[in-house]
C-alpha positions as CSV (number, residue, x, y, z in Angstrom):
1,X,0.0,0.0,0.0
2,X,1.4,3.5,-0.9
3,X,2.6,6.0,1.6
4,X,0.1,8.6,0.2
5,X,-2.9,6.3,0.9
6,X,-1.7,5.6,4.4
7,X,-1.1,9.3,5.1
8,X,-4.7,10.1,3.9
9,X,-6.1,7.3,6.0
10,X,-4.1,8.4,9.0
11,X,-5.2,12.0,8.7
12,X,-8.8,11.0,8.5
13,X,-8.5,8.8,11.5
14,X,-6.5,11.3,13.5
15,X,-8.8,14.1,12.4
16,X,-11.8,12.3,13.8
17,X,-9.8,11.3,17.0
18,X,-8.8,15.0,17.5
19,X,-12.0,16.8,16.6
20,X,-14.5,14.5,18.3
21,X,-13.3,15.2,21.9
22,X,-12.8,18.9,21.1
23,X,-16.3,19.2,19.8
24,X,-17.7,17.2,22.7
25,X,-15.7,19.2,25.3
26,X,-18.1,22.2,25.6
27,X,-21.0,19.8,26.3
28,X,-19.0,18.0,29.0
29,X,-18.1,21.3,30.5
30,X,-21.7,22.6,30.4
31,X,-23.4,19.5,31.7
32,X,-20.9,18.5,34.4
33,X,-19.6,21.9,35.5
34,X,-16.0,23.2,35.6
35,X,-14.9,21.3,38.7
36,X,-16.1,17.9,37.5
37,X,-14.7,18.7,34.1
38,X,-11.4,19.3,35.9
39,X,-11.6,15.7,37.1
40,X,-12.2,14.6,33.5
41,X,-8.9,16.4,32.7
42,X,-7.3,14.6,35.5
43,X,-8.5,11.2,34.1
44,X,-7.1,12.2,30.7
45,X,-3.8,13.0,32.3
46,X,-3.7,9.7,34.2
47,X,-4.5,7.9,30.9
48,X,-1.6,9.6,29.2
49,X,0.8,8.9,32.1
50,X,-0.2,5.2,32.3
51,X,-0.1,5.0,28.5
52,X,3.6,5.7,28.7
53,X,4.0,2.0,29.4
54,X,3.4,1.5,25.6
55,X,5.5,4.5,24.5
56,X,8.7,2.6,23.6
57,X,7.2,-0.8,23.1
58,X,4.8,0.4,20.5
59,X,7.4,2.2,18.4
60,X,9.8,-0.8,18.6
61,X,7.1,-3.3,17.7
62,X,6.1,-1.3,14.7
63,X,9.8,-1.5,13.6
64,X,10.1,-5.2,14.3
65,X,6.8,-6.1,12.7
66,X,7.7,-4.0,9.6
67,X,10.9,-6.0,9.2
68,X,9.1,-9.4,9.6
69,X,5.8,-8.9,7.9
70,X,5.7,-9.8,4.2
71,X,3.7,-11.8,1.7
72,X,5.4,-15.1,2.7
73,X,4.0,-17.5,5.2
74,X,7.3,-17.4,7.2
75,X,7.2,-13.6,7.6
76,X,3.6,-13.7,8.7
77,X,4.3,-16.5,11.2
78,X,7.1,-14.5,12.7
79,X,4.9,-11.5,13.1
80,X,2.1,-13.6,14.6
81,X,4.6,-15.0,17.1
82,X,5.5,-11.5,18.3
83,X,1.8,-10.6,18.5
84,X,1.0,-13.8,20.4
85,X,3.6,-13.1,23.0
86,X,3.2,-9.4,23.5
87,X,-0.6,-9.3,23.6
88,X,-0.3,-11.3,26.8
89,X,2.1,-8.8,28.2
90,X,-0.2,-5.9,27.3
91,X,-3.3,-7.6,28.8
92,X,-1.3,-8.4,32.0
93,X,-0.1,-4.8,32.3
94,X,-3.7,-3.6,31.9
95,X,-5.0,-5.9,34.6
96,X,-2.3,-5.1,37.2
97,X,-2.3,-1.4,36.6
98,X,-6.1,-1.3,36.7
99,X,-6.2,-3.2,40.0
100,X,-3.4,-1.0,41.4
101,X,-5.2,2.2,40.5
102,X,-8.4,1.0,42.2
103,X,-6.4,0.0,45.4
104,X,-4.7,3.4,45.7
105,X,-7.8,5.5,44.6
106,X,-8.5,6.8,48.1
107,X,-4.9,7.8,48.7
108,X,-4.8,9.8,45.4
109,X,-8.2,11.4,46.1
110,X,-7.3,12.4,49.7
111,X,-3.7,13.5,49.4
112,X,-3.0,14.6,45.8
113,X,-6.1,16.3,44.3
114,X,-7.2,19.8,45.4
115,X,-10.9,19.0,45.1
116,X,-12.0,22.5,46.1
117,X,-15.2,21.5,47.9
118,X,-16.0,18.4,45.9
119,X,-16.6,15.2,48.0
120,X,-13.6,12.9,48.3
121,X,-15.8,10.2,46.9
122,X,-16.0,12.1,43.7
123,X,-12.3,12.2,43.4
124,X,-12.1,8.5,44.3
125,X,-14.5,7.8,41.5
126,X,-12.2,9.6,39.1
127,X,-9.3,7.3,40.0
128,X,-11.6,4.3,39.6
129,X,-12.6,5.6,36.2
130,X,-9.1,6.2,35.1
131,X,-8.1,2.6,36.1
132,X,-11.1,1.1,34.3
133,X,-10.6,3.0,31.1
134,X,-6.9,2.2,31.1
135,X,-7.5,-1.5,31.6
136,X,-10.0,-1.5,28.7
137,X,-8.0,0.5,26.2
138,X,-4.3,-0.3,26.8
139,X,-4.3,-3.7,25.2
140,X,-5.5,-2.1,22.0
141,X,-2.1,-0.6,21.6
142,X,-0.4,-3.9,20.7
143,X,-3.0,-4.5,17.9
144,X,-2.4,-0.9,16.6
145,X,1.4,-1.6,16.4
146,X,0.7,-4.8,14.4
147,X,-1.6,-3.0,12.0
148,X,0.8,-0.1,11.5
149,X,3.7,-2.4,10.9
150,X,1.7,-4.5,8.5
151,X,0.6,-1.2,6.7
152,X,-3.1,-2.0,7.3
153,X,-3.5,1.6,8.2
154,X,-6.7,2.2,6.3
155,X,-8.6,-0.5,8.3
156,X,-7.0,0.7,11.5
157,X,-8.1,4.2,11.0
158,X,-11.7,3.1,10.2
159,X,-11.7,1.4,13.6
160,X,-10.2,4.4,15.4
161,X,-12.7,6.8,13.7
162,X,-15.7,4.6,14.6
163,X,-14.5,4.0,18.2
164,X,-13.9,7.7,18.7
165,X,-17.3,8.7,17.4
166,X,-19.1,6.2,19.6
167,X,-17.1,7.2,22.7
168,X,-17.5,11.0,22.4
169,X,-20.8,11.6,20.6
170,X,-22.3,8.8,22.6
171,X,-20.7,10.4,25.7
172,X,-22.4,13.7,25.0
173,X,-25.8,12.0,24.8
174,X,-25.1,10.1,28.0
175,X,-24.1,13.2,30.1
176,X,-27.1,15.1,28.6
177,X,-29.5,12.4,29.7
178,X,-27.7,11.5,32.9
179,X,-25.4,14.4,33.9
180,X,-23.3,12.5,36.4
181,X,-19.6,11.9,36.5
182,X,-20.3,8.1,37.0
183,X,-22.3,7.9,33.8
184,X,-19.4,9.5,31.9
185,X,-16.9,7.0,33.3
186,X,-19.0,3.9,32.6
187,X,-19.7,4.9,29.0
188,X,-16.1,5.7,28.2
189,X,-14.8,2.4,29.7
190,X,-17.3,0.3,27.8
191,X,-16.6,2.1,24.5
192,X,-12.8,1.6,25.0
193,X,-13.2,-2.1,25.6
194,X,-15.4,-2.5,22.5
195,X,-12.7,-0.7,20.3
196,X,-10.0,-2.9,21.8
197,X,-11.8,-6.1,21.0
198,X,-12.5,-4.9,17.4
199,X,-8.8,-4.1,16.9
200,X,-7.9,-7.5,18.2
201,X,-10.1,-9.3,15.7
202,X,-8.8,-7.1,12.8
203,X,-5.1,-7.7,13.7
204,X,-5.4,-11.4,13.6
205,X,-7.4,-11.3,10.3
206,X,-4.7,-9.1,8.7
207,X,-2.1,-11.7,9.7
208,X,-4.1,-14.5,8.2
209,X,-3.0,-16.8,11.0
210,X,-5.2,-18.5,13.5
211,X,-4.3,-17.6,17.1
212,X,-4.9,-21.2,18.2
213,X,-2.1,-22.4,15.8
214,X,0.5,-19.9,17.1
215,X,3.0,-20.8,19.9
216,X,5.2,-18.5,21.9
217,X,8.6,-18.6,20.1
218,X,11.1,-17.9,22.8
219,X,13.9,-17.2,20.4
220,X,11.8,-14.7,18.4
221,X,10.9,-13.0,21.6
222,X,14.5,-12.8,22.8
223,X,15.7,-11.3,19.5
224,X,13.6,-8.2,19.9
225,X,13.2,-7.9,23.7
226,X,16.5,-6.0,24.3
227,X,15.7,-3.4,21.6
228,X,12.1,-3.1,22.8
229,X,13.1,-2.8,26.5
230,X,15.8,-0.1,25.8
231,X,13.4,1.9,23.6
232,X,10.7,1.6,26.2
233,X,12.8,3.1,28.8
234,X,13.8,6.0,26.6
235,X,10.3,6.7,25.4
236,X,9.0,6.4,28.9
237,X,11.2,9.4,29.9
238,X,10.0,11.4,26.9
239,X,6.3,10.6,27.5
240,X,6.7,11.4,31.2
241,X,8.2,14.8,30.3
242,X,5.3,15.6,28.0
243,X,2.9,15.1,30.9
244,X,5.0,16.7,33.6
245,X,3.3,20.1,33.3
246,X,-0.1,18.5,34.0
247,X,1.2,16.2,36.8
248,X,2.7,19.2,38.6
249,X,-0.3,21.4,38.1
250,X,-2.8,18.7,39.3
251,X,-1.0,19.0,42.7
252,X,-0.3,22.8,42.9
253,X,-3.5,24.4,41.6
254,X,-7.2,24.0,42.2
255,X,-9.2,21.4,40.2
256,X,-11.0,24.2,38.5
257,X,-7.8,25.9,37.3
258,X,-6.5,22.5,36.3
259,X,-9.7,22.1,34.2
260,X,-9.0,25.3,32.3
261,X,-5.4,24.2,31.7
262,X,-6.7,20.9,30.4
263,X,-8.9,22.6,27.8
264,X,-5.8,24.5,26.5
265,X,-3.7,21.3,26.7
266,X,-6.4,19.3,24.8
267,X,-6.3,21.7,21.9
268,X,-2.5,21.8,21.8
269,X,-2.4,17.9,22.1
270,X,-5.0,17.7,19.3
271,X,-2.8,19.9,17.0
272,X,0.2,17.9,18.1
273,X,-1.5,14.7,16.8
274,X,-1.5,16.2,13.3
275,X,2.1,15.2,12.9
276,X,1.5,11.6,14.1
277,X,-0.2,10.2,11.0
278,X,2.5,11.6,8.8
279,X,5.3,10.1,10.8
280,X,3.4,6.8,11.2
281,X,2.9,6.5,7.5
282,X,6.6,7.3,6.7
283,X,8.1,5.1,9.4
284,X,7.9,1.7,7.6
285,X,9.4,3.2,4.5
286,X,12.1,4.9,6.4
287,X,13.0,1.6,8.1
288,X,13.2,-0.1,4.8
289,X,15.6,2.6,3.5
290,X,17.9,2.5,6.5
291,X,20.7,1.1,4.4
292,X,20.2,3.7,1.6
293,X,21.4,7.0,3.2
294,X,20.8,9.2,0.1
295,X,17.2,8.0,-0.3
296,X,16.6,8.2,3.4
297,X,17.9,11.7,3.6
298,X,15.6,12.7,0.6
299,X,12.7,11.2,2.5
300,X,13.5,13.3,5.6
301,X,13.8,16.5,3.5
302,X,10.3,15.9,2.0
303,X,8.9,15.2,5.5
304,X,10.5,18.4,6.9
305,X,9.1,20.6,4.1
306,X,5.6,19.2,4.7
307,X,5.9,19.8,8.4
308,X,7.1,23.4,7.9
309,X,4.1,24.1,5.7
310,X,1.8,22.6,8.4
311,X,3.5,24.6,11.1
312,X,3.1,27.9,9.2
313,X,-0.6,27.2,8.6
314,X,-1.2,26.5,12.3
315,X,0.5,29.7,13.3
316,X,-1.2,31.9,10.7
317,X,-4.7,30.5,11.5
318,X,-4.3,30.9,15.2
319,X,-3.0,34.5,15.0
320,X,-5.9,35.5,12.7
321,X,-8.9,33.8,14.3
322,X,-7.7,31.8,17.3
323,X,-9.3,33.9,20.1
324,X,-12.6,34.2,18.2
325,X,-12.7,30.5,17.5
326,X,-12.0,29.7,21.1
327,X,-14.9,31.9,22.3
328,X,-17.3,30.5,19.8
329,X,-16.3,26.9,20.6
330,X,-16.5,27.2,24.4
331,X,-19.6,29.5,24.5
332,X,-18.0,31.0,27.6
333,X,-16.1,34.3,27.1
334,X,-14.7,34.2,30.6
335,X,-13.2,30.8,30.2
336,X,-11.9,31.8,26.8
337,X,-10.0,34.8,28.3
338,X,-8.3,32.4,30.8
339,X,-7.5,29.7,28.3
340,X,-6.2,31.9,25.4
341,X,-2.8,32.9,26.8
342,X,-2.2,29.4,28.0
343,X,-3.0,28.0,24.5
344,X,-0.7,30.6,22.8
345,X,2.4,29.4,24.6
346,X,1.5,25.7,24.4
347,X,1.1,26.0,20.6
348,X,4.6,27.5,20.2
349,X,6.0,24.5,22.0
350,X,3.8,22.3,19.8
351,X,5.3,23.8,16.6
352,X,8.8,23.0,18.0
353,X,7.7,19.5,18.6
354,X,6.5,19.1,15.0
355,X,10.0,19.7,13.7
356,X,11.6,17.6,16.4
357,X,9.8,14.5,15.0
358,X,12.1,14.3,12.0
359,X,15.2,13.9,14.1
360,X,13.4,11.5,16.4
361,X,12.3,9.3,13.5
362,X,15.9,9.2,12.3
363,X,17.0,8.0,15.8
364,X,14.4,5.2,15.7
365,X,15.4,4.1,12.2
366,X,19.1,4.0,13.1
367,X,18.5,2.7,16.6
368,X,20.4,5.6,18.2
369,X,18.8,5.0,21.5
370,X,21.5,6.9,23.3
371,X,20.5,10.2,21.6
372,X,16.9,9.6,22.5
373,X,17.9,8.9,26.1
374,X,20.0,12.1,26.2
375,X,17.2,14.4,25.0
376,X,14.5,12.8,27.1
377,X,16.6,12.8,30.3
378,X,17.6,16.4,29.8
379,X,14.0,17.4,29.1
380,X,12.7,15.6,32.1
381,X,15.3,17.2,34.4
382,X,14.5,20.6,33.0
383,X,10.8,20.2,33.4
384,X,11.1,19.1,37.1
385,X,13.4,22.0,37.8
386,X,11.6,24.7,35.8
387,X,7.9,24.0,36.1
388,X,7.3,24.1,39.9
389,X,8.9,27.5,40.4
390,X,7.3,28.9,37.3
391,X,3.9,27.7,38.5
392,X,4.5,29.1,42.0
393,X,5.5,32.4,40.4
394,X,2.9,32.8,37.6
395,X,0.3,30.2,38.2
396,X,-0.9,27.8,35.4
397,X,0.8,29.8,32.6
398,X,4.1,29.1,34.2
399,X,3.7,25.5,33.2
400,X,3.3,26.4,29.6
401,X,6.8,28.0,29.5
402,X,8.2,24.8,30.9
403,X,6.6,22.9,28.0
404,X,8.0,25.5,25.5
405,X,11.5,25.3,26.9
406,X,11.8,21.5,26.8
407,X,10.5,21.2,23.2
408,X,12.8,23.9,21.9
409,X,15.8,22.2,23.4
410,X,14.7,18.9,21.9
411,X,14.3,20.5,18.5
412,X,17.9,21.9,18.6
413,X,19.5,18.6,19.5
414,X,17.4,16.6,16.9
415,X,18.6,18.7,14.0
416,X,21.8,16.6,13.7
417,X,20.1,14.6,10.8
418,X,20.9,17.7,8.7
419,X,24.6,16.9,8.8
420,X,25.8,15.2,5.6
421,X,28.1,13.0,7.8
422,X,24.9,11.5,9.4
423,X,25.1,8.3,7.4
């Protein structure tokens, strides 16, 4: 399947995945109130933090499946063996983290969240909800990796689009009919589980191998485990850094202020996802070109030009109509006034992250894990050092400057792919 077709499919899927929660957000805010919406933001933050467990494994598995998956029976059998082994790891992680979250729910609700008058039981329900949603949706990541590596991205994005629409448009109907936090949690957990099961069925159909005929190949597992483990550790640092602003804010500010920051972060994260489909579609081709430096470099140049155009469009549109769109979208001028400056700084950091992805892709292709480790470690240290004093000094907007700083530094280091000696 061509890169262009995969890119189009990825952008359709990502467009739905980004726009659906953004369109649903004002309804959630209106029906549940700003404080309970703050708890929804906290759940989203916990999902992102817990999802870091897949950060490196997912990228590494896409790489390994791309190398193994081909039209021959042997290639498909090797890919099936990887899926057979790692899906048990993913389901096991989902179970233990879900149980652990439920066990420590009271501790988080009582000693971490600033509930600002909400009952502790409501905060505890938020932790229960985060655990349930994580347990339902985390295993779907392994099936996503298989489908990306096998370049079945059109089918994958059809599932993602359908699942997102069910989750959020259905969620709006649920909170409109039953405007309670518990109804929101139950619906989203059920929708996540349904999507995971559909991804599972699709992944095995794409392989064309029956699960009952596959055995755990210990040698196949050992061949990839070292690479996957090392990339997981590196990506874990990077993903933790991306969430550090929200982790710190959830402890330092009220749940209502955190809710407003979550709105800005949701928009910034949505725009950040615009780069994902492009990199996802290019990654299998880049991996296959790893031994052809001239062709690989040409691919990076094309990717960079596309990203620069995308970045310019985001900046121009936001400068021209950003505040107006924010006010119309939220239907709350007071909230828009609070959120607009937060979003401005977050988007500058997001644009830096766009360009950083080219260098990061190069490190994945060439297995330069030490470079990824350097950048992610530096970014994590800086975020821990910068964000708390900035928040204490300037409030929530201080966290946005921390996000901007770490993305700018990552961009500078990632530009090494421009050197002609980078063969």
